[in-house]
Structure formats: structure tokens, C-alpha cells
C-alpha positions in Angstrom: 4.4 8.3 -43.1 0.7 8.7 -43.3 0.1 5.2 -42.0 1.8 6.3 -38.6 0.0 9.5 -38.7 -3.4 8.1 -39.2 -2.7 5.5 -36.3 -2.4 8.5 -34.0 -6.0 9.6 -34.8 -5.2 12.3 -37.3 -7.5 12.2 -40.3 -5.7 11.5 -43.7 -5.5 14.7 -45.7 -5.1 15.4 -49.3 -1.8 16.9 -50.5 -3.4 20.4 -50.9 -5.1 20.1 -47.4 -1.7 19.2 -45.8 -0.3 22.5 -47.0 -3.2 24.5 -45.7 -3.0 22.6 -42.4 0.7 23.3 -42.1 0.2 27.0 -42.7 -2.6 27.1 -40.0 -0.5 25.1 -37.6 2.5 27.5 -37.7 0.1 30.4 -37.3 -1.4 28.9 -34.2 1.9 27.9 -32.7 3.1 31.4 -33.0 -0.1 32.9 -31.5 0.2 30.6 -28.6 3.7 31.6 -27.7 5.2 34.6 -26.1 2.5 35.6 -23.8 0.0 38.3 -24.6 -3.7 38.4 -25.1 -6.0 35.4 -25.1 -6.0 33.6 -28.5 -9.1 32.7 -30.5 -8.5 31.1 -33.9 -11.2 29.6 -36.1 -9.3 27.9 -38.9 -10.2 25.1 -41.4 -8.2 22.6 -39.4 -7.5 24.1 -35.9 -9.8 26.0 -33.5 -8.9 27.5 -30.3 -11.2 29.8 -28.1 -9.7 32.3 -25.6 -6.6 30.2 -24.9 -3.8 31.8 -22.9 -0.5 31.8 -24.8 2.5 30.4 -23.1 4.9 32.8 -21.7 7.8 31.1 -23.4 8.9 32.5 -26.8 8.0 30.6 -29.9 10.6 27.9 -30.5 12.3 28.0 -33.9 10.0 26.4 -36.4 11.9 24.3 -38.9 9.9 22.9 -41.9 11.0 20.0 -44.2 9.4 20.8 -47.5 9.8 19.9 -51.1 7.0 21.0 -53.4 6.5 24.7 -54.5 3.4 25.2 -52.2 5.0 23.9 -49.1 8.3 25.8 -50.0 6.2 29.0 -50.1 4.6 28.3 -46.7 8.1 27.7 -45.3 9.3 31.2 -46.8 6.2 32.9 -45.5 6.2 31.4 -42.0 9.2 29.3 -40.9 12.4 30.1 -39.3 14.3 27.3 -41.1 14.0 25.1 -44.2 15.2 21.5 -44.2 15.6 20.2 -47.8 14.0 16.8 -48.2 15.5 13.5 -49.2 18.9 14.4 -47.8 19.4 17.0 -50.6 22.4 19.0 -49.8 24.1 22.3 -50.8 25.3 20.9 -54.1 22.1 19.5 -55.3 19.7 20.8 -58.0 16.9 20.3 -55.5 18.4 23.1 -53.4 19.3 25.2 -56.2 15.8 25.1 -57.6 13.9 25.2 -54.3 15.6 27.8 -52.2 14.6 30.7 -54.7 10.9 29.8 -54.0 11.5 30.0 -50.2 13.2 33.4 -50.7 10.5 34.8 -53.0 7.7 33.8 -50.7 9.5 35.3 -47.6 10.0 38.5 -49.6 6.4 38.6 -50.7 5.4 39.0 -47.0 8.0 41.5 -46.1 10.5 39.0 -44.5 14.2 39.1 -45.2 14.9 35.8 -47.0 18.1 35.4 -45.0 15.9 35.0 -41.8 14.8 31.6 -43.1 17.8 29.4 -42.3 18.8 26.3 -44.2 19.4 23.2 -42.1 20.7 20.2 -43.7 20.2 16.6 -42.9 23.5 14.9 -43.5 24.3 11.2 -43.6 27.3 9.1 -44.6 30.2 7.2 -43.2 32.7 9.1 -40.9 36.1 7.6 -40.9 39.3 8.7 -39.3 41.2 8.4 -42.6 40.1 10.0 -46.0 38.1 8.0 -48.4 38.9 8.0 -52.2 35.3 9.3 -53.0 33.0 11.4 -51.0 30.1 11.5 -53.4 28.4 8.8 -55.4 27.7 8.7 -59.1 24.7 10.9 -58.6 26.6 13.6 -56.8 25.1 12.7 -53.4 27.3 13.0 -50.3 28.3 9.4 -49.0 30.9 10.4 -46.3 34.5 10.6 -45.8 37.2 11.1 -43.4 37.1 13.6 -40.6 39.0 16.2 -42.7 36.8 15.6 -45.7 33.7 16.1 -43.5 35.1 19.4 -42.1 36.1 20.8 -45.5 32.8 19.9 -47.1 30.6 21.3 -44.3 32.7 24.5 -43.9 32.1 24.9 -47.7 28.4 24.5 -47.1 28.3 27.2 -44.4 30.5 29.7 -46.0 29.4 29.3 -49.7 25.8 28.2 -49.3 24.7 29.6 -46.0 24.1 26.4 -44.1 22.9 27.4 -40.7 23.0 24.0 -39.1 23.4 20.2 -39.9 21.6 17.3 -38.4 23.7 14.0 -38.6 21.5 11.0 -39.7 22.8 7.5 -39.5 22.8 5.9 -42.9 19.8 3.7 -43.5 20.3 0.2 -42.1 23.2 1.3 -39.9 23.4 1.7 -36.3 25.5 4.6 -34.8 28.6 3.3 -33.3 30.6 4.9 -30.5 33.3 5.6 -33.0 31.0 7.4 -35.4 29.4 9.4 -32.5 32.8 10.4 -31.1 34.2 11.4 -34.5 31.1 13.6 -35.2 30.7 15.2 -31.8 34.4 15.6 -30.7 36.2 16.1 -34.0 33.9 17.2 -36.9 31.6 19.6 -35.2 34.3 21.3 -33.1 36.6 21.7 -36.1 33.8 23.3 -38.1 32.9 25.6 -35.2 36.4 26.7 -34.8 37.0 27.3 -38.5 33.8 29.3 -38.8 34.7 31.4 -35.7 38.2 32.2 -37.1 36.8 33.8 -40.4 
């Protein structure tokens, strides 16, 4: 989305510079939260001089990352990782990427479990079950309420999913039916099932 980013006045960065800027940005955000002493930071991309940090605690920092260097920054600094391209708990992307996050976290003395995995999920939500919930490439395409609940409970219990962000499938608008099924049936059923275990 660099066209949109540049339109906001941000200079275009090389891929390597983007990773360095991300790491600096997280460092600055953490320094400027939670009260404390004035902050001076003279980085490659960001500079602040004697800026008073906000008294509010640092909000959780979730990073959507894919490449090994970005995954390592995520492990070293972020509170949560969002796998890119709607990769889910059954994907090779997650299987191959999560160990990089974990190793980077451990390398700086963090417990890898402190870096949550948050999944973007997309697909049809129907009242009745669908004959198939995944496409030929193994990607989740949706299903009935019960199928969603079973799959997301599996993601939480077997793959440590900490949260889900429902995205409307590309080209679709969110209908009241979809919104109600997600908010009033899928989510509460998952919460209840997890609480009962």
C-alpha cells in the first residue's frame, strides 16, 4: 500500500529500511507510554527530544509480518503477531514463520508465549453447514455457525490463537445476517467453550 503511504507524506523506504523503521517505531512508542522520565531518541528514522511520555500504558502492539527479518522484529518487540495473507493455523506459512518469532523472542529473553498470534479470518458465515469449509489449497472459506465454532476452538486450543479479526471476503459487503451470526452466535459460543475447558 505504498501508494497510499506516500500520499500521506511518508517517504518511500526500501524493504530493509522498512524493517529498521518498524523496529524503531515500536521502541519509540514503548518509550513514550507509561509515564516516567522525558524521552530523547535519536534514531535513523525517528527523533524526539525531551518528550514527556503519556501516563497511559503502552497499548498492545500487534504486527502483521511475513519475511524473516520482520518476523524477528515481531518476536523481539511486539505483543502480537498477525500472519499475513489470511494465513491460518493450518497453513505452512504459520508453521514455518512462528518458530522465527519464537526464536527472536527467546534471543532477547522474552518468553515466546508472550507474543500472541492473532488471526485474520474471512469467509462465508451461514446458519447451516456447508459441504466444504476449505478450498483446494486448504484455505478456510467459511461454513455454518457450528463449523466456524469448531474450527476456531481448534485454533485456540491446538494452535494457541489469542484472537480473531473477522474480515469481510473481498468484494462482499457485511450483511446484518453475517454480522449477527458472527457477533451473537460464533463469538459467544467460542468464548463459552473455551471458558468451560
